[in-house]
C-alpha positions in Angstrom: 18.2 -7.9 -2.8 17.4 -8.5 0.9 17.2 -4.8 1.5 14.6 -4.3 -1.2 12.6 -7.1 0.4 12.7 -5.5 3.8 11.8 -2.1 2.5 8.8 -3.5 0.6 7.8 -5.5 3.7 8.1 -2.5 5.9 6.0 -0.3 3.6 3.4 -3.1 3.2 3.0 -3.7 7.0 3.3 -0.1 8.1 0.8 1.4 5.6 -1.3 -1.8 5.7 -1.7 -1.3 9.5 -2.6 2.4 9.0 -5.2 1.4 6.4 -6.6 -1.3 8.6 -7.1 1.2 11.5 -8.7 3.8 9.4 -10.9 1.4 7.5 -12.1 -0.1 10.7 -13.1 3.3 11.9 -14.9 4.5 8.8 -16.1 1.3 7.1 -17.3 -1.0 9.9 -20.8 -0.3 11.0 -21.2 -3.4 13.1 -18.8 -6.1 14.3 -21.4 -8.8 13.5 -21.4 -7.8 9.9 -19.9 -10.0 7.2 -18.8 -6.9 5.2 -16.3 -5.4 7.6 -13.7 -3.1 6.0 -15.4 -3.2 2.6 -18.7 -1.5 3.4 -19.5 1.9 1.9 -18.5 4.9 4.0 -20.7 5.7 7.0 -23.0 8.7 6.7 -20.9 11.0 8.9 -17.6 10.1 7.3 -17.5 13.1 4.9 -18.6 15.7 7.4 -15.8 17.8 9.0 -12.2 18.4 8.2 -10.7 15.5 10.2 -13.1 13.0 8.8 -12.2 14.1 5.2 -8.5 13.8 6.1 -9.0 10.4 7.6 -10.9 9.0 4.6 -8.4 10.5 2.2 -5.5 9.0 4.2 -7.2 5.6 4.2 -7.1 5.5 0.4 -3.5 6.9 0.3 -2.3 4.2 2.7 -4.0 1.4 0.7 -2.4 2.5 -2.6 1.0 3.2 -0.9 1.0 -0.3 0.5 0.2 -1.9 -2.8 2.5 0.2 -5.0 5.3 0.4 -2.5 5.5 -3.4 -2.2 5.2 -3.8 -6.0 8.0 -1.3 -6.5 10.5 -2.9 -4.1 9.6 -6.5 -4.9 9.1 -6.4 -8.7 10.1 -3.2 -10.4 13.5 -2.5 -8.7 14.8 -6.1 -9.0 13.6 -6.2 -12.6 15.5 -2.9 -13.3 18.6 -4.4 -11.7 18.3 -7.5 -14.0 17.8 -5.3 -17.1 20.8 -3.2 -16.2 23.0 -6.2 -15.6 21.9 -7.8 -18.8 22.7 -4.6 -20.7 26.1 -4.4 -19.0 26.9 -8.0 -20.0 25.8 -7.4 -23.6 27.9 -4.2 -23.8 31.0 -6.1 -22.4 30.5 -9.0 -24.8 30.7 -6.8 -27.8 
C-alpha cells in the first residue's frame, strides 16, 4: 500500500508543480491581484502554437494531478479490497 501512496504523491506533486508554473505564466496578470492562478486567460494566450500547447498542457497537468492521485489513493486500494473480499468469499464456500 505504501507504493500506491508514493506513486499518487509523486503524480500529485510533479504534475501539480507543472500546472502551477503554467498557470502562473498564463493566468496571473499582476502579482498584487487577489485572483492569481484563477483569472481568465490573458489576451495573447491563444495566439501562436507554443501558447496553445502551454494552455492545453496546463489543463492536462491539472486533471492528471487530480485523477492520478485519486486513482492511486482510492481506486486501486478499493480494487484490492474488493478482490480480497471476493477471494475470501470464494474460499469460504
